[in-house]
C-alpha positions in Angstrom: 11.9 -27.8 38.5 15.5 -29.4 37.4 18.1 -26.5 37.1 20.3 -26.5 33.2 23.6 -27.6 33.9 26.1 -24.1 33.4 28.7 -25.1 30.9 32.4 -25.0 32.7 34.7 -22.6 31.9 36.6 -25.2 28.5 33.1 -25.9 27.8 31.8 -22.2 27.7 35.7 -21.6 25.6 35.0 -24.3 23.1 31.2 -22.8 22.5 32.3 -19.5 22.0 34.8 -21.0 19.5 32.3 -22.4 17.7 30.0 -20.5 17.3 33.2 -17.6 16.0 34.0 -20.3 13.8 30.7 -20.3 12.2 29.9 -17.0 12.2 33.0 -16.5 10.7 31.8 -19.2 8.1 28.6 -17.0 7.5 29.9 -13.9 7.5 32.9 -15.4 4.4 30.0 -17.2 2.4 28.0 -13.8 2.6 30.9 -11.3 1.4 31.6 -14.4 -1.3 28.3 -13.8 -2.3 27.9 -10.3 -2.0 31.3 -10.0 -4.8 29.7 -12.6 -6.9 26.5 -10.9 -7.2 28.5 -7.0 -8.1 31.0 -9.1 -10.0 28.1 -10.4 -11.7 26.2 -6.9 -12.4 28.9 -5.4 -13.6 28.6 -7.7 -16.2 25.5 -5.8 -17.9 24.3 -2.9 -15.4 26.4 0.7 -15.7 28.6 1.3 -12.7 26.4 4.3 -11.7 23.5 2.4 -11.4 24.4 0.2 -8.2 24.9 1.9 -4.7 27.3 0.0 -2.2 27.0 1.0 1.5 30.3 3.0 1.2 28.7 5.0 -1.7 28.7 8.6 -0.9 24.9 8.4 -2.5 23.6 5.6 -1.1 22.5 6.2 2.0 20.5 9.4 0.3 19.0 7.3 -2.4 18.0 5.2 0.2 16.4 7.7 2.8 15.1 9.3 -0.4 10.9 7.1 -0.1 11.4 6.5 3.9 7.8 9.0 4.9 8.4 6.9 8.6 11.6 7.9 10.4 11.6 4.8 12.7 12.6 2.7 9.5 16.4 4.9 9.2 17.7 4.8 12.8 20.6 2.4 12.7 19.2 -0.9 14.2 17.8 -1.2 11.2 18.6 -4.5 8.9 19.1 -1.8 5.5 20.3 -3.4 2.1 24.0 -4.4 1.1 23.1 -2.6 -2.7 20.6 -0.6 -4.1 20.2 -1.2 -7.9 18.9 1.2 -10.3 17.4 0.2 -13.4 16.6 2.6 -16.0 15.8 -0.1 -18.3 13.5 -4.2 -18.5 16.9 -5.8 -19.1 18.8 -4.8 -16.4 15.8 -5.5 -13.8 16.2 -9.0 -15.0 20.2 -9.0 -15.1 19.5 -8.4 -10.9 17.0 -11.1 -10.5 19.3 -13.1 -12.5 22.7 -12.8 -10.5 20.7 -12.2 -7.5 19.5 -16.4 -8.0 22.8 -16.9 -9.0 24.5 -15.5 -6.0 22.7 -16.2 -3.1 21.5 -12.1 -2.9 17.5 -11.7 -2.3 15.8 -8.6 -4.0 13.6 -6.0 -2.2 11.4 -4.3 -4.6 10.1 -0.1 -4.0 8.3 1.8 -6.5 9.6 4.7 -4.6 6.3 5.9 -3.1 4.5 5.2 0.1 5.0 1.6 2.9 3.4 1.4 5.3 6.1 -1.1 6.9 8.8 -0.5 4.7 9.4 -3.8 3.4 10.4 -2.6 0.3 13.5 -1.4 2.0 14.7 -2.7 5.0 13.9 -6.0 6.7 12.6 -7.2 10.2 15.4 -10.0 10.6 18.4 -10.6 9.8 19.0 -11.2 6.0 21.2 -10.6 3.3 19.5 -8.7 0.8 19.7 -6.1 -2.2 17.0 -3.3 -3.1 16.3 -2.5 -6.9 15.3 1.2 -6.8 12.6 1.4 -9.7 12.3 5.2 -9.5 13.8 5.9 -12.9 11.7 3.9 -14.9 8.4 6.2 -14.6 7.1 7.0 -17.7 3.8 7.2 -18.6 2.0 7.2 -21.6 -1.8 7.9 -22.7 -2.8 7.0 -26.3 -6.4 9.3 -26.3 -7.3 6.8 -29.1 -8.3 3.9 -27.2 -8.0 5.8 -23.9 -5.7 4.0 -22.1 -2.1 4.4 -20.5 1.4 2.5 -19.6 2.6 3.4 -16.6 5.3 2.3 -15.0 5.5 0.6 -11.7 8.4 3.3 -10.7 5.7 7.0 -11.8 3.5 8.3 -8.9 -0.1 8.5 -8.8 0.5 12.4 -9.2 2.7 11.7 -12.7 -0.1 9.2 -13.6 -2.5 11.6 -13.4 -1.2 14.9 -14.6 -0.4 13.0 -18.0 -3.5 11.5 -18.3 -4.8 15.6 -17.4 -2.7 16.7 -20.3 -3.6 14.8 -22.9 -7.8 15.3 -22.1 -9.9 16.9 -19.5 -12.3 14.1 -19.9 -10.6 11.1 -18.8 -9.6 10.5 -15.3 -8.5 7.2 -13.5 -10.3 5.9 -10.2 -7.1 5.4 -8.0 -5.5 6.6 -4.2 -5.8 10.4 -3.4 -1.8 11.0 -2.4 -0.1 11.8 -5.4 3.3 10.9 -3.9 2.3 6.9 -4.0 4.5 5.1 -5.9 2.3 3.4 -8.7 3.9 -0.2 -8.1 3.0 -1.0 -5.2 -0.6 0.7 -4.9 -1.6 -1.0 -8.0 -0.5 -4.5 -6.9 -2.7 -3.9 -3.3 -5.9 -2.7 -5.0 -5.8 1.3 -5.0 -8.7 2.7 -4.2 -9.2 6.8 -4.1 -12.2 9.2 -5.1 -13.4 7.5 -7.5 -13.8 4.2 -6.3 -17.7 4.1 -6.1 -17.9 5.0 -9.7 -14.5 3.4 -11.4 -13.5 0.4 -8.7 -10.3 -0.3 -8.0 -6.8 0.5 -9.9 -6.7 -3.2 -10.6 -10.4 -3.3 -12.0 -9.0 -0.8 -15.1 -5.6 -2.7 -15.7 -6.1 -4.3 -19.5 -2.2 -5.7 -19.1 1.2 -5.6 -17.2 5.1 -6.2 -17.8 7.0 -8.4 -15.3 10.1 -10.1 -15.1 9.6 -13.6 -13.0 12.3 -15.4 -10.7 13.8 -16.5 -13.8 14.2 -13.5 -15.4 11.8 -13.9 -18.2 9.6 -10.5 -19.5 5.9 -11.7 -20.0 2.6 -10.0 -21.1 -0.3 -10.5 -19.7 0.1 -13.5 -22.5 2.3 -15.6 -22.0 2.7 -15.3 -18.4 -0.4 -16.4 -18.0 -4.4 -16.1 -16.3 -3.7 -16.8 -12.7 -0.7 -14.7 -12.9 -1.9 -11.9 -14.2 -4.8 -12.4 -11.8 -2.9 -12.4 -8.7 -0.5 -9.5 -9.6 -4.1 -7.0 -9.7 -4.1 -7.1 -6.0 -2.3 -9.5 -4.3 0.6 -8.4 -2.7 3.8 -6.2 -4.4 6.9 -8.3 -4.0 5.7 -11.9 -4.2 5.6 -12.8 -8.3 8.7 -11.0 -9.2 9.0 -7.6 -10.8 6.2 -5.3 -12.2 7.5 -3.3 -15.0 4.6 -1.2 -16.2 1.1 -1.4 -16.6 -1.4 -0.8 -18.9 -4.4 1.0 -18.2 -8.1 1.4 -18.6 -8.8 5.1 -18.5 -12.2 6.2 -17.3 -14.3 9.1 -18.5 -15.0 12.0 -16.4 -17.3 15.2 -17.1 -15.9 18.5 -17.8 -16.9 20.5 -14.5 -16.4 18.4 -11.4 -17.9 19.6 -7.5 -16.1 19.0 -4.2 -16.4 20.0 -1.1 -15.1 20.0 2.7 -17.5 20.4 5.2 -16.7 19.6 8.4 -18.6 19.4 11.5 -18.0 19.0 15.4 -19.4 17.0 18.5 -21.3 20.3 19.7 -22.7 20.7 15.9 -23.7 17.5 16.7 -20.9 14.9 14.6 -22.1 11.6 16.1 -25.5 12.2 14.8 -24.3 13.3 11.4 -21.2 10.2 11.1 -23.6 7.7 12.5 -26.5 8.2 9.8 -23.6 8.8 7.3 -23.4 5.2 7.1 -26.0 4.3 5.5 -26.4 6.8 3.5 -23.1 7.1 1.6 -22.9 3.6 0.3 -26.0 4.0 -1.2 -25.9 7.5 -2.3 -25.6 7.7 -6.7 -22.3 6.0 -7.7 -21.3 9.3 -9.1 -21.0 10.8 -5.6 -18.2 10.3 -3.4 -18.4 11.2 0.4 -15.4 10.1 3.1 -15.1 11.4 6.6 -11.8 12.3 8.5 -12.7 12.5 12.1 -10.1 13.6 14.5 -10.5 14.8 17.8 -14.3 16.3 18.2 -14.8 16.9 14.8 -15.4 15.3 11.8 -14.9 16.5 7.9 -16.6 15.5 5.2 -15.2 15.4 1.5 -16.8 14.8 -1.2 -16.0 14.6 -5.3 -19.1 14.6 -7.0 -19.3 13.7 -10.7 -20.8 17.0 -12.0 -22.1 20.6 -10.8 -22.8 21.8 -7.7 -26.6 22.7 -9.6 -26.7 19.3 -9.6 -25.3 18.3 -6.7 -27.7 20.2 -4.6 -31.1 18.3 -4.6 -28.8 15.1 -4.0 -27.8 16.2 -0.9 -31.1 18.3 0.4 -32.6 14.9 -0.8 -30.5 12.1 0.6 -28.4 13.7 3.5 -30.1 16.9 5.0 -28.2 15.9 7.8 -25.1 17.5 6.9 -26.8 20.5 5.9 -25.2 21.2 3.4 -25.5 24.3 0.7 -24.1 26.4 -2.4 -21.7 28.0 -0.7 -20.1 24.8 0.3 -19.7 23.4 -3.6 -16.6 24.1 -5.3 -16.7 23.6 -9.3 -13.4 22.5 -11.5 -11.7 20.0 -13.6 -11.6 16.5 -12.6 -7.3 17.2 -12.4 -7.8 20.3 -10.9 -9.5 18.2 -7.6 -7.0 15.8 -7.9 -4.3 18.2 -5.5 -6.8 19.9 -4.2 -8.4 17.7 -2.4 -5.5 15.6 -0.7 -3.0 18.7 -1.2 -5.6 22.1 -0.2 -6.6 25.3 -1.6 -3.3 26.7 -2.5 -2.6 23.8 -4.5 -2.0 23.7 -8.0 -1.7 20.9 -11.4 1.7 20.7 -11.2 1.6 20.5 -7.6 0.8 16.8 -8.8 4.9 16.0 -9.9 6.3 17.2 -6.6 7.9 13.8 -5.7 8.1 15.6 -2.3 4.7 16.8 -2.1 3.1 16.3 1.4 7.0 15.0 2.9 6.4 16.7 5.8 3.2 15.1 7.0 4.8 11.5 6.9 7.9 13.4 8.4 6.6 12.4 11.2 6.0 8.3 12.5 3.0 6.6 12.2 1.4 3.9 12.8 -1.6 2.6 11.2 -4.1 0.2 10.8 -7.5 -0.9 8.9 -10.8 -2.8 9.2 -13.5 -2.9 7.3 -17.1 -2.1 8.4 -20.4 -4.3 7.0 -23.1 -3.6 9.6 -23.6 0.6 10.8 -22.1 1.3 13.8 -24.4 2.2 16.7 -24.9 5.3 17.9 -23.9 4.7 21.0 -20.9 3.4 20.3 -19.9 6.4 18.0 -20.3 8.7 21.2 -18.0 5.9 22.7 -15.2 6.7 19.6 -15.4 10.1 19.9 -14.5 10.4 23.6 -11.1 7.6 22.7 -10.7 10.0 20.5 -10.1 13.4 22.9 -7.2 11.3 24.2 -3.8 12.6 24.3 -1.7 10.6 22.3 -5.0 9.6 20.0 -5.0 9.3 16.3 -7.2 9.9 13.6 -9.8 7.8 11.9 -10.4 7.9 8.0 -13.4 6.8 6.7 -14.2 5.6 2.9 -17.2 4.6 1.7 -18.0 1.3 -0.5 -21.4 0.1 -2.7 -21.8 1.2 -5.6 -21.3 -1.3 -8.8 -17.9 -1.7 -10.3 -16.9 -2.1 -6.3 -19.8 -4.0 -5.3 -21.1 -5.4 -8.2 -17.4 -7.4 -9.1 -17.0 -11.2 -7.4 -15.1 -11.6 -4.5 -13.0 -13.9 -7.1 -12.5 -11.7 -9.6 -9.4 -10.1 -8.4 -7.4 -11.5 -5.2 -8.8 -7.2 -3.6 -11.9 -9.4 -2.1 -13.6 -6.3 0.2 -16.9 -5.3 -2.0 -20.5 -7.0 -1.6 -21.7 -5.6 2.1 -18.5 -3.8 2.3 -20.1 -0.5 3.7 -17.1 1.4 4.1 -13.2 0.9 5.2 -11.5 2.5 8.2 -7.5 3.7 8.3 -6.7 4.3 11.5 -3.9 6.5 11.8 -1.5 8.2 14.9 1.4 10.5 14.3 4.4 11.8 16.6 7.2 14.4 15.9 10.0 13.0 14.4 12.1 13.0 18.0 9.3 10.9 20.0 9.7 6.9 20.2 5.9 6.7 19.3 5.2 3.8 21.9 2.2 5.4 23.2 0.7 6.6 19.5 1.2 3.1 18.9 -0.6 1.9 21.7 -3.2 3.7 21.0 -3.5 2.5 17.4 -3.6 -0.8 18.5 -6.0 -0.5 22.1 -8.1 1.4 20.0 -8.2 -1.4 17.1 -9.1 -4.2 19.6 -11.7 -1.7 21.2 -13.0 -1.4 17.7 -13.5 -5.3 17.1 -17.2 -6.3 17.9 -17.7 -3.9 15.6 -16.2 -5.0 12.4 -15.7 -7.5 10.2 -15.5 -10.8 11.5 -14.0 -14.4 10.4 -12.2 -13.4 9.0 -11.2 -9.1 10.8 -10.6 -8.1 6.9 -7.5 -5.6 6.7 -6.3 -3.5 3.2 -3.2 -4.7 2.1 -2.2 -0.9 1.3 -2.5 -0.5 4.6 -0.2 -3.6 5.6 0.2 -4.2 9.4 2.9 -6.2 11.3 0.6 -6.6 13.9 -1.5 -9.1 12.0 0.6 -11.6 12.5 4.3 -12.2 9.8 4.9 -14.8 7.6 7.4 -17.4 9.8 7.7 -20.7 10.2 6.7 -22.1 13.8 7.4 -25.8 14.6 6.1 -27.4 12.3 4.1 -24.8 11.1 4.6 -24.5 7.0 5.1 -20.2 5.9 1.2 -21.1 3.9 -0.4 -22.1 7.3 1.1 -19.8 8.8 0.3 -16.5 6.7 -3.1 -16.9 7.1 -3.4 -15.6 10.1 -2.2 -11.9 7.4 -3.0 -13.5 4.3 -7.0 -14.4 5.1 -7.6 -10.7 6.8 -5.6 -9.1 3.1 -7.1 -11.6 1.2 -10.2 -13.6 2.5 -11.0 -17.1 0.5 -8.7 -15.8 -2.0 -5.2 -16.2 -0.1 -5.1 -20.0 -0.6 -5.1 -19.9 -4.7 -2.4 -16.8 -4.5 -0.5 -19.1 -2.3 -0.9 -21.8 -5.4 0.0 -18.8 -8.4 3.2 -18.6 -6.1 4.1 -21.7 -6.2 3.5 -22.7 -9.5 5.5 -19.3 -10.7 8.2 -18.9 -7.9 8.2 -22.3 -5.8 11.8 -21.3 -4.1 10.1 -18.2 -3.2 12.4 -15.7 -4.2 11.3 -12.7 -4.4 10.0 -12.8 -0.3 9.3 -10.3 2.6 7.4 -10.6 5.9 4.5 -10.1 4.0 4.4 -11.9 0.8 3.1 -14.9 -0.8 4.2 -17.9 1.0 4.0 -20.6 -1.9 1.9 -23.4 -1.6 3.0 -26.1 -4.6 0.7 -29.3 -4.7 1.8 -32.5 -3.5 4.3 -30.9 -1.1 
């Protein structure tokens, strides 16, 4: 094998000088861009809304919505600036100034972000964060049963406003009240009302978007393709969605919830095996999810009706759970929201606490997801329970699909394709202490994900975008492979056959790929 020639001392010196010179040019260009960006912002945005790395408030603000400590270490590539707009014109100015001065922008709505891509970069990059947490208004119209909600609001703030307006209205979105609306809606958004009313995006009727040209667009002016894309096509690909108009859904005055734990010694393997076939075919008013951790499966439910109406359904359809009246708890829908996620001691006012449940996410964690289209055999479930008893093991969260409003919608109707034929979604999560490195826990998730391959969807192996996982592949150009082709590795897992259409829409609204991160939609421009 031929050996590469080593550089002679003069050659090493010349190389070092050239490298230093190139680095100094790059640094000078970055400084010039930064100065130009700040100067441009100053003409349109009050200085108190713009934070540099030297600002005393920069670090607390950056850290404010970081739920995973591993994304707040010295090695993480952080933004140069954080811009906190209070109106649409500020967002337009930030985009235009960024474009003019070569400053990329990452957008965060202030909730959760499994890979932290709204405020950090996996590779060296000069960028600013557009933090939408000041844009958090919720305006409910009881007459039309609609609401306008800003992207910087949390799900808890949205639910609270809806519940205050009427105890007969609700909205189908996620469980955790501290999730940001902007990111959640952008990826689809599902929760306990999934089987009755579908996804959050299935109930979005209008939106306000700032595109890469700084234009302020609504459903009509952005066009049907872009409106299709932003409802489930992933955040930070097509522009900055400032607010969403949603259709609220009717809920009864009384709903019923329950939590029934079943241990392995009580037959949890058999009950979970049976649940796979029962849960997706139950009446749409009934949603039963499962949390499987260590040797216990906890069956958690929301039923849109009274306990008296629920008991005969459970007795005839799911007797294996041995559900009885003592497990029933009746309340209003808005009361059920904090009860299900935060526990029995929580109140409706807890929905307004943007740091509620922060302790759950103050530790490090690794997560990923799967979709199941054929019931997993009992023998495999026995193995799963054994693996969940291993050191550093995490948990599985199983959310049932089925129901006309999720399964009856064509896969192409929205970018979110996981509809007809899906029995349930799986989320795998493992947590570790804040001072741990998480390597063993991360390995467990990856090994468990590999173990599950024969038993979940395939070609593609589907994944839920809001449980984003960089292990599924990054949007990078390798050799002569285009970013579009490289993005198929993860894009088709998240979006199936909709990935190509999303890339074509991206090619129309943002052909220069200004809005991008490691798993944003790459542009596919026809003719190129």
